[in-house]
N, C-alpha and C positions, 0 to 999 in steps of 0.2 A: 466408477468413472475415473478416468485420468485427469479430470479438470477441476476437481473440488478446490485444489490449492489455488488456481487461477481465478475461480470464483470469489475466494475470500479476499485475494489480492485486489481484485477489481472493486469489491465493496469498500476495501480500505482506501484506495484511490478516490472513489467517488466522495467518501467522507472526509477526505483530507487527512487520513491516518496513515499508519504504518503497518504493514504486514510482517509478522515475526513467526517463524516456525519454532515450535518448542519440542526439543527432543528430552531434555532433563527438566522434569518438573521442579526440581529444588532450586532452579534459578528464577522461578516465575515472580518471587517477590522483588528480586533484583530487577527484573525487567519492568514491573509495574512502577517501582520507585524511580528507577532511571528514566523510564519513558516519560513520567510526570515531570522531572527535572528537565528534560529536553524540550517538552512542550512549553514550559515556563520560559525557557531561554528563547524559543522561538517567538512566542508573543512579545518578548521584549525588543526583538528586531523587526517585528511586523510592520511597523510604520516606516522604517528605513527601507524595507523591501518595497513597499508599496510606492514611496517616492522614486526609488531606482527604476522600478517598473514603468513608471510614467516617463521618466527621462529616456530610457531605451526605447520605448514605443515611439516617442516623438522623434527620436533621431533616426529610426528606421523608415518612419514615413517620410521624413524630410529627404532621405536618400533614395526614396521610391522602393524601398525593400517591402516584401510581403511580411506582415507581422502575424507570427505563429507563437502559440504559447511555448512550445519547446525551445524555439530560438530565444525568446525573450528571457525564459528563466535561465537558459545558459549563459546569457550575456550578463544578467543580473548577478548571478553567482560568481562570475569572473570579476566583476567589478568590486564586489564585497571582498572577495578573496585577495584581490590586489591591495585592498586596504587593510588586510590582515584581521577581518572580522572572524571572531571565533565564538562558538557556542558549546555548552556542555552536551555532548552527544552520546547516546546509548549505543554501545557496540555488542552485538550477539554473534557468535560463531554460527555460520551457516551450516544447515544439514545437507545431507546427500540430495534431498529433494529440491532444495535451493539451486543446485548446481544445473538443474535441467531448466533451461531458459525457454518460457513460451510467451514472451512479451507481447506478440501480435495477438494473441488470444486474450490477454488481460486488457489490452487496448479496446478490443471488440466489445468485450463484456462491460467496460467501464462506460461505453457510449449507450447502452440499453437503458431504456425507460421503464421497462416492466420486467417481471421475471418470465412472461411469455416470450419476450423478445430474447432473454438469456437462453431459453431452451432452444429457440431457433438457431441462435449462434453456435451452442454447443453440439446440438444434432448434426451440425454440418461439419464438425471437426473428427478426425480420426480417433479411435479409441474409446469413443463414448457407447456403451451398450444402447442399442435401439429397439431391442426386441422385447425388453421388459420395462414397461414405464415406471413400475415401482422402484426399480433399481436407480433410475435417474433421480427419483425424488428423495433418495436417502440423504442427499446433501443439498437438494435444491427445492426449498419449501414452497408450497403453493400460495402461501400467504406472507406478505411482507412485514409481519409484525416482529419477528425475532431471528430470522435466518437460523432456527434450531434445527438440530439433526435429530431425526427420529430413532436412529440406531447407530451408536458409535461404532459398534463392531462392524457395521457395514461400510464404514468409511475407509477410504485408501490410506495407506500410511502417510502420504504426502499431506493429508488434511488433518490428521490427528495433532492436536496441540496448536492448530493455528490461532493466532491471536491479533486480528486486525483491530482497527480502532473501535468498530461498533459490534464486533462479533468475538465471543469467547468460547473457546472449546478446550476442554481440560487435556492436559499432557498425559503421556503415558508412563511407563516405569522410568524411574531416575537413570539417568546416564550421565556419568561423570565427564564425558569428552566435551560437552557443550558448555560454554562459559559466557557470562556477559560482564561488560565492564563500562564504566564512564570515564570520559576524558574530554578535555577542551580541544577541539579542532577546528579548522577552518569551516566555515559554512558551506555546505555540499548543494549541488544542483538538486538533488533528491528533496532536500529540506525546503529549498526555494520553490519547488514544484508543489509541495504540500501546501505551503502558504498560499500559493497562486489559486490552487483549487478552492480553498477556503475562501478567499476573497471573491471568487467567482460566484460561489454558492450564496454569499452575503448579498451580492448585487441582484441575484434574481428574486 
């Protein structure tokens, strides 16, 4: 399938996590530590983000604007950036697969409630083999217990080494080209979006 990567990205989005492609297994420890440090930093500003979200939503309603998660997160991140709010952020070099954007597919998958709905979405997309059901299930499990892959060799290169929040897949042979670093940067829209997804999950 050409959409295993998008499936894992959607799982990460649903769980309020972060998808990272791993081409160099030697940086895995750095990703785990750096990711944990970023999560701690996010939790430290969670309350501030919640307050800003309420302010932004109130302002939008008063102006008669339609309130959407995308717009709210964007404005909240802009307000925090204007105040110079920074957090310790993990930076990982993107892989070649990361350069192929299929954000629309990720959004569709993130809205699915069951794996059956996921299959319907993917079967409607170009590039997914439809003649062999077993091929589809190499990366899409029939049970929601672990999102495990039956055969790593059957996975497309774009899915090997994927490490979203609740899914772990081992990386391939070490490649020195991919690096990860941590640095203090202005809070990003993507980070605010992750916090927003978690807050929504808590309210459900």
